[in-house]
C-alpha positions as CSV (number, residue, x, y, z in Angstrom):
1,X,82.7,72.2,95.6
2,X,80.0,73.5,98.2
3,X,79.5,77.3,96.9
4,X,79.9,79.1,100.1
5,X,84.2,77.3,99.9
6,X,83.8,78.6,96.3
7,X,83.1,81.5,97.3
8,X,85.5,82.1,100.0
9,X,87.9,80.9,97.9
10,X,87.8,83.2,95.2
11,X,87.7,86.3,97.8
12,X,90.5,85.0,99.7
13,X,93.4,86.2,97.2
14,X,91.9,89.8,96.3
15,X,91.5,90.3,99.7
16,X,94.9,89.6,100.4
17,X,96.7,91.7,97.4
18,X,93.9,94.7,97.9
19,X,95.0,95.0,101.6
20,X,98.9,94.2,101.0
21,X,98.8,96.9,98.2
22,X,97.1,99.4,100.0
23,X,99.2,99.0,102.9
24,X,102.5,99.4,100.1
25,X,101.3,102.1,98.1
26,X,101.5,104.3,102.5
27,X,104.8,103.2,102.3
28,X,106.1,104.0,99.3
29,X,104.5,107.8,99.2
30,X,105.9,108.3,102.7
31,X,109.5,107.6,101.4
32,X,108.9,109.3,98.1
33,X,108.4,112.5,100.7
34,X,111.3,111.9,102.6
35,X,110.5,109.3,104.9
36,X,112.0,106.2,104.8
37,X,110.7,104.4,107.5
38,X,108.6,101.8,106.1
39,X,111.4,101.3,103.6
40,X,113.8,101.1,106.7
41,X,111.8,98.1,108.2
42,X,111.3,96.0,105.5
43,X,107.5,96.9,105.5
44,X,107.6,97.9,101.4
45,X,107.1,94.1,100.6
46,X,104.4,92.1,99.1
47,X,104.5,89.2,101.3
48,X,101.3,89.7,103.1
49,X,102.4,88.0,106.1
50,X,104.3,91.2,106.9
51,X,100.8,93.1,107.1
52,X,98.9,90.4,108.7
53,X,97.6,91.6,112.1
54,X,96.4,88.8,113.9
55,X,93.5,90.7,115.8
56,X,92.6,92.9,113.4
57,X,92.7,91.2,110.0
58,X,92.1,87.2,111.4
59,X,90.4,87.2,114.9
60,X,88.1,90.5,115.1
61,X,86.5,90.0,111.6
62,X,86.2,85.6,112.2
63,X,84.7,86.1,115.4
64,X,82.3,89.4,114.1
65,X,81.7,87.0,111.2
66,X,80.4,84.2,113.9
67,X,78.8,86.2,115.5
68,X,76.4,87.6,112.6
69,X,77.9,91.5,112.9
70,X,78.9,93.6,110.9
71,X,82.8,92.9,109.1
72,X,85.2,94.5,109.5
73,X,89.3,95.2,110.0
74,X,92.7,96.1,109.5
75,X,96.1,95.2,108.3
76,X,98.8,95.7,110.4
77,X,99.6,99.6,109.4
78,X,103.0,100.8,107.2
79,X,104.9,102.7,110.1
80,X,105.1,106.2,108.8
81,X,106.9,109.2,110.6
82,X,105.2,112.5,109.4
83,X,107.8,114.5,111.3
84,X,110.1,112.9,108.6
85,X,108.1,114.0,105.8
86,X,109.5,117.5,103.6
87,X,105.3,119.3,105.0
88,X,104.3,117.5,107.3
89,X,100.9,118.8,107.3
90,X,101.0,118.5,103.1
91,X,102.4,115.1,103.1
92,X,100.3,113.6,105.6
93,X,97.4,114.4,103.2
94,X,99.4,112.3,100.3
95,X,100.5,109.4,102.5
96,X,97.3,109.1,103.5
97,X,94.8,109.3,100.6
98,X,98.2,106.9,98.5
99,X,96.4,103.8,99.4
100,X,92.5,104.7,98.9
101,X,94.0,106.0,95.8
102,X,95.9,102.4,94.8
103,X,93.1,100.6,95.2
104,X,90.8,102.4,92.7
105,X,93.7,101.9,90.1
106,X,93.9,98.1,91.1
107,X,90.6,98.1,90.6
108,X,90.5,99.3,87.6
109,X,93.3,97.1,86.6
110,X,91.4,94.2,87.3
111,X,88.3,95.8,85.3
112,X,90.7,95.6,82.6
113,X,91.5,92.1,83.0
114,X,88.0,91.1,83.7
115,X,87.2,92.0,80.3
116,X,90.0,90.7,78.5
117,X,89.1,87.6,80.0
118,X,85.4,87.8,78.8
119,X,86.9,88.1,75.3
120,X,88.7,85.5,75.6
121,X,86.5,82.9,77.3
122,X,83.0,84.9,76.6
123,X,80.8,82.1,78.7
124,X,82.6,80.4,81.1
125,X,81.0,77.1,82.6
126,X,80.6,77.2,86.1
127,X,83.4,76.0,88.5
128,X,85.7,76.1,85.7
129,X,88.9,77.8,86.2
130,X,87.7,80.6,83.7
131,X,84.3,81.2,85.7
132,X,86.7,81.2,89.1
133,X,89.0,83.5,87.4
134,X,86.2,85.9,86.7
135,X,84.5,85.8,90.0
136,X,87.6,86.3,91.6
137,X,88.5,89.6,89.9
138,X,85.0,90.9,90.4
139,X,85.6,90.2,93.7
140,X,88.8,92.3,93.3
141,X,86.9,95.2,92.1
142,X,84.3,95.1,94.5
143,X,87.2,94.9,97.5
144,X,89.3,97.5,95.9
145,X,86.5,100.2,95.4
146,X,85.2,99.2,99.5
147,X,88.5,99.1,100.9
148,X,89.0,103.2,99.0
149,X,85.8,104.0,100.1
150,X,85.7,102.6,103.8
151,X,89.4,104.4,104.5
152,X,87.8,107.5,103.3
153,X,85.1,107.8,106.1
154,X,87.5,110.4,108.8
155,X,86.7,108.4,112.0
156,X,90.6,107.8,113.5
157,X,92.5,105.2,112.5
158,X,91.1,105.8,109.2
159,X,92.6,107.0,106.2
160,X,90.2,109.7,106.2
161,X,91.0,111.2,109.2
162,X,94.5,111.9,108.4
163,X,93.5,113.4,105.2
164,X,90.9,115.9,107.4
165,X,93.7,116.1,109.7
166,X,96.6,117.7,107.2
167,X,93.4,120.1,105.7
168,X,92.3,121.7,108.6
169,X,93.6,125.0,110.6
170,X,96.9,124.0,112.9
171,X,94.1,124.3,116.0
172,X,91.3,122.4,114.9
173,X,93.5,119.6,113.7
174,X,95.0,119.2,117.2
175,X,91.7,119.4,118.6
176,X,90.5,116.8,116.1
177,X,93.9,114.4,116.4
178,X,93.0,114.2,120.2
179,X,90.7,112.3,119.0
180,X,92.9,109.8,117.8
181,X,93.3,107.5,121.0
182,X,89.5,107.2,120.7
183,X,89.4,105.3,117.6
184,X,88.9,102.0,118.0
185,X,85.5,102.5,120.5
186,X,84.3,105.1,117.7
187,X,84.6,102.2,115.4
188,X,83.5,99.5,117.1
189,X,80.3,101.7,118.4
190,X,79.6,103.2,114.7
191,X,79.6,99.6,112.9
192,X,78.7,97.4,115.2
193,X,77.4,98.0,118.9
194,X,74.8,101.4,118.3
195,X,73.5,99.4,114.4
196,X,72.7,96.3,117.6
197,X,71.1,98.7,120.0
198,X,69.0,100.9,117.1
199,X,67.4,99.4,114.8
200,X,68.0,100.4,111.0
201,X,70.7,102.1,112.2
202,X,74.0,102.0,109.6
203,X,75.5,105.0,109.2
204,X,78.9,103.2,107.1
205,X,75.9,101.5,105.1
206,X,74.4,104.6,104.5
207,X,77.2,106.3,103.9
208,X,79.3,104.6,101.2
209,X,76.6,101.4,100.1
210,X,75.5,103.4,97.5
211,X,78.9,104.7,96.4
212,X,80.3,101.1,96.5
213,X,77.3,100.1,93.7
214,X,77.6,102.9,91.9
215,X,81.3,102.7,91.4
216,X,81.4,98.9,90.5
217,X,79.1,99.6,88.0
218,X,81.4,102.2,86.5
219,X,84.0,99.9,86.3
220,X,82.0,96.8,85.0
221,X,81.4,99.3,82.5
222,X,85.3,100.0,81.6
223,X,85.5,95.5,81.8
224,X,82.7,95.8,79.2
225,X,84.2,98.3,77.0
226,X,87.7,96.5,77.1
227,X,85.5,92.9,75.9
228,X,83.9,95.2,73.1
229,X,80.8,94.7,74.8
């Protein structure tokens, strides 16, 4: 099998699981805190098709990849009505943090599974089922860590913007919230446009690149510990 196709196949399922659990976590915490909107609309489902956004999940990442530009995208956000939460300002933070938090938990699950696999099959042969499973688990760990940290960037519409808005004083929160309608343009400008215009300008990579690598190493330490290494 072509290595590119092989790696893409090992990447797809981990990515889908990471995105689906991220979105469902938002809805589950919202329901616990008083807003059943996601549950009422059938969005607390592990069915990936309920969370796919045709543009953000398929068209935009594919187009960026074909153009050789930085790839990013989004799933269909789980609907949350913050007005129905018991304590809207506080609970906004908890609901927003639930997605990245779930990704970090899932990365831990992946690390444990990778350690158990390494115990069962210490040296898998390339392009065999154990090797494919190991590569998929490695991608699963990396994707979950990246999604967690990427979504904590405090730019609308990322989760970090809701967390920051919930922590700011009311007047500052309202001013910051007014930027939300420009969120998509801000993201495109910072991630796609400015890096093309200014050589070496890569704010997202500089902001989360090192933390993603550091956290990946710590999760792999967990995998090695589980494997007895």
